N, C-alpha and C positions, 0 to 999 in steps of 0.2 A: 075264489076271489074275483068275482065279476064286478066290473065297474062300468058306469056310463060317464064318459068324460067328453064334453063338447058334443053331446048327442051321439057319440060313437061307443059301441060296446067293446069292452076288453075283458076277456076271460084269462086272468093272469095265472090260473092254475095250469093252463096249457097254451099260453100265447106270450110272445115277447115283442115289445114295442121298441122301435128304433127312433131315438130322439136326435134330430139334427142340431148341431151347434151353429148358431148364427151370432157372431159378436160384432155389435156396432160400436167398436172401440178402435182407437188408433194404435193401441199398445197391447193387444191380446197376445198371450204367450205363444200361440201357434201360428195364426194367420197374419199377424203383424199388420192389421189394419186393412186387409183385403176387402172386407165387407163393411167398412166404416161409413161410406156414403149411403144415403137412403136407397138410391136405385140399386146399388150393388147388394145391399142387405136383402131387399125384396126379391131381386133376381135369384140370389143364392137360396133363399127360402123356398121359392116356387120350384127351383131346380131340384132341391132336396125332396120335395113332394113327388116330382116326376121320377126320381130315383128310388122311391119306395118308402120314404120316411113316414112314420105314423104321427110324429110330433115334430114341431120346430121350437127350439128354445132360444129366445131372444135376450141377449144381455147387453147392457150399456156401460157396465163397470167391471173391469177385471177383478178377480178375487185377490190377486197378489198386490203387494205394495206398489205405489206409483203416485202420480200426480192426483191431487184432490179433484173429484168430480162432484159438483153440487147436485142436489136433488133435481133442480130445474134442468141442468144439463142432461142428467140421466133420463128425465121425462122426455126431453126433446129428442133424445136418441132412440128411445124404445117405443114410445106410444105410436108414432107414425108408421113404424114397421108393423106393429101389431094390427093397426087399422087396415093397412094395405093387404096384408096376408088374409085377414078375416074377410075382407071384401072379395078376395080372389079364390079362396079355397076353404074347404071344410076341415082341413087338417087341424089336429089339436095344437093349440098355441100355448106355450108356457113362457113365462118371463123369469129370467134369472136375475133376481134382485134381493137385497137385504133390507130394502126400504118399504115400510108399510104404505107410504104415500104413493110410491111408484107402483106397488102391487095394486092398490085401489084403482088408479088411473088405467093401468094395463087391463085389468078385468073389465072395466067399463068399455075399453076399446075392443075387446073380443078375446082376451086371454082366458083360458079355462084352468090353467095350472100356475101356481106360484112356486118357483124353484128357489127356495131360500137356503143358500149355502152357508149361512151363518148360524144355523140352529136357533132361530128366534132371538137374535141379538136385539132387534127392534122390539120393544115391549108391546107395541101395538100391532105387530104382524098377525098373530093368531086371531085376534078379535076382528081385524080388518078382513081376513079371509073368511071368518065365520059368518060375517054379514052377507057374503056373496054365496054363490053356488060353486065356487072354485075349489079345486083340489090343492092341497099344500104338501110340498116335499120338505121333510125335516132331515137336515144333514148334520152329521157329526163334525163340529168345528169348534175349536177352543178359544181362538183369539178374535178380537174385534176385526171387522172387515178392513182390509187394506193396511193392517198393522205389520210391524216388523216382528216376525214370529220368533219366540225363543226356541232353544233346542228342546224338542219334544221328548218327554220321558213318561213311560207308562210302566206300571207293574205288570199288567196283562192287557195289552192293547185291545183285544177283542172284548174282554169282559167290560172294560171301561167304555168302549164304543156302545155296547149293548145297553149299559146302565144309563149313559147319556141319552140315547134314543128313547128309552123307556120314560125317562123324565120329560123329554120334549113332547112325546105323545100325550102324556098326562096333562102337561100344560096346555097343549092345543085343544084337547077334549074339554078341559075346564073352561077354556075361553069360548067354547061353543062350536068347535070344528068336529063333526062326527068322525069316528074312526074310518068309516067307509069313504072319507074324502082325504085320507092321509096316506102318504108314501114315505118310506124311509130310504136314506142314502148314507152308507157308512163313511163316506168322505175320503176316498182314496187320495193319498198324498196331502190332504188338508191337515196341517199341523202334525204330520207324520213323516218319518224318514222312510227310506226304501225298505228296510227290514220290517218296520211296522206295517207297511202296506202289503208286503208279500205275506206276512203272517195273517193279516186281516183277510186277504183273498183266499188263503189256504183254508181258513175256517169260516168262510162266508155263510155257510149254512146256519151258523149260530145267530147271525143277524136275521136271516130268513125266518128263523123260528119265532120271531116276534109276531108273525102272522099277518104282516102288512106287505103290500107290493114293494119290492126293493128296486131302486134305481142305482145303477153304478155308472160313475163318470170316470172312465179309465183312459179315454182316448189320448194317445201321444204323451202321456204324463211322464214326469221325471223318473218315477220308479221303473218304468219300462226302459227309458234311455240309459239309466245307470246299470240296470241288469244286463242289457245287451250291448252297452257301449255304442249307442246310436244317437245321432243328432235328432233334433225335433222332427225334421222332415223325413226321417228314415225309420220310423217306429210303427209303420202300418202292420207288419206281420206280428209284432209283439202285441200291438193293440188288439188285433183280431183274436189271437190266441187267448189273451186275458179275458176278453169279452165272452168267448165260448166257455172258458172255465167258470166264469161268474154265472153264466146261465145254468150250467150243470149244477151249481151250488145254490141256485134259487133266485138269481136276479131275473127280473121280468121287464125292466126298461134299461136300455143301454144308450148312453149319451155319446155320440160319435161325430167326428169330423168328416171322414170319408164315408158318405152315406151309401153309395152304390156297393162298395166292398162290404160294409157292415151288414146291409140287407141280405146279401148273398150268404154271408157266414151265419147270420141269425136264422134265416129260413132253412138252411141246410141242417143246422142244429135242431130246429124244431121238427124237421122231418125224421131225423135219426131218433129223436125222443118219442116219436109217434104223435106229435102235436098237430101235424098237418100232412096232407097227402102230397105226392110229387105233382109238379105242374102237368106232367103227362108221363105215361109209362108204356113204352112199346118195346123196350129192349128184351130180347129173348121171349117174346110173347106171341110169336107167329104172326099170321095175317090179322089176327084180332087186335 
């Protein structure tokens, strides 16, 4: 599963990319607006690169319900950040949006990936990405963006997630997006309760069997908080444990808040799996 994204080579058969989360929103569930200002968002993005992030993911609208954000407001939040990062770094830039218009403007500004958490809710999304050279992330999500979610019910959550993603892959390909520019995300916690998300994680290799690079967005999510009885700012250990399990089951992009800790966990996991060599090896090797 070799990919070239933003001019960088990724071999997802033996490599894991760390995606840093940068929310230019006043009401994001975790950072509560810490990177809402343009300067703060750009600083945080470049700091994430210094800490080892392979990608930065820029979002201007939270997934959950909340105040209406117009397309123009989202453009004003996202595009200047993408432009600034693109000018300062060769890091892969993705935009977390459900709007085809925002996706097009972000790609023009330097984004190489569109991270659509709505599963192609916007009927123009796939064709808009197809017109560019960008990569598209297809995520399992059942409800319209920012809507009040009903109580989720599944017969078999994993089977239904896989079927949904197969359908969205087919739609994207039909719209002109090549398979080699597609990534899938099973949507941890999106229209799922904690039991659903734990089951999905336990059987994640069934999603990996789709044969496309798999992104997992598990950082500090509610299923971790409910499992461990931890507040949002006390979920790092659970987040890292979940990310490692996901990698062992086939995930190749992990979307994370604490980049420095995530990079260490991911690189250690890669070394144990034989994907990379140690940074150095002198222990018990004598003078050599």
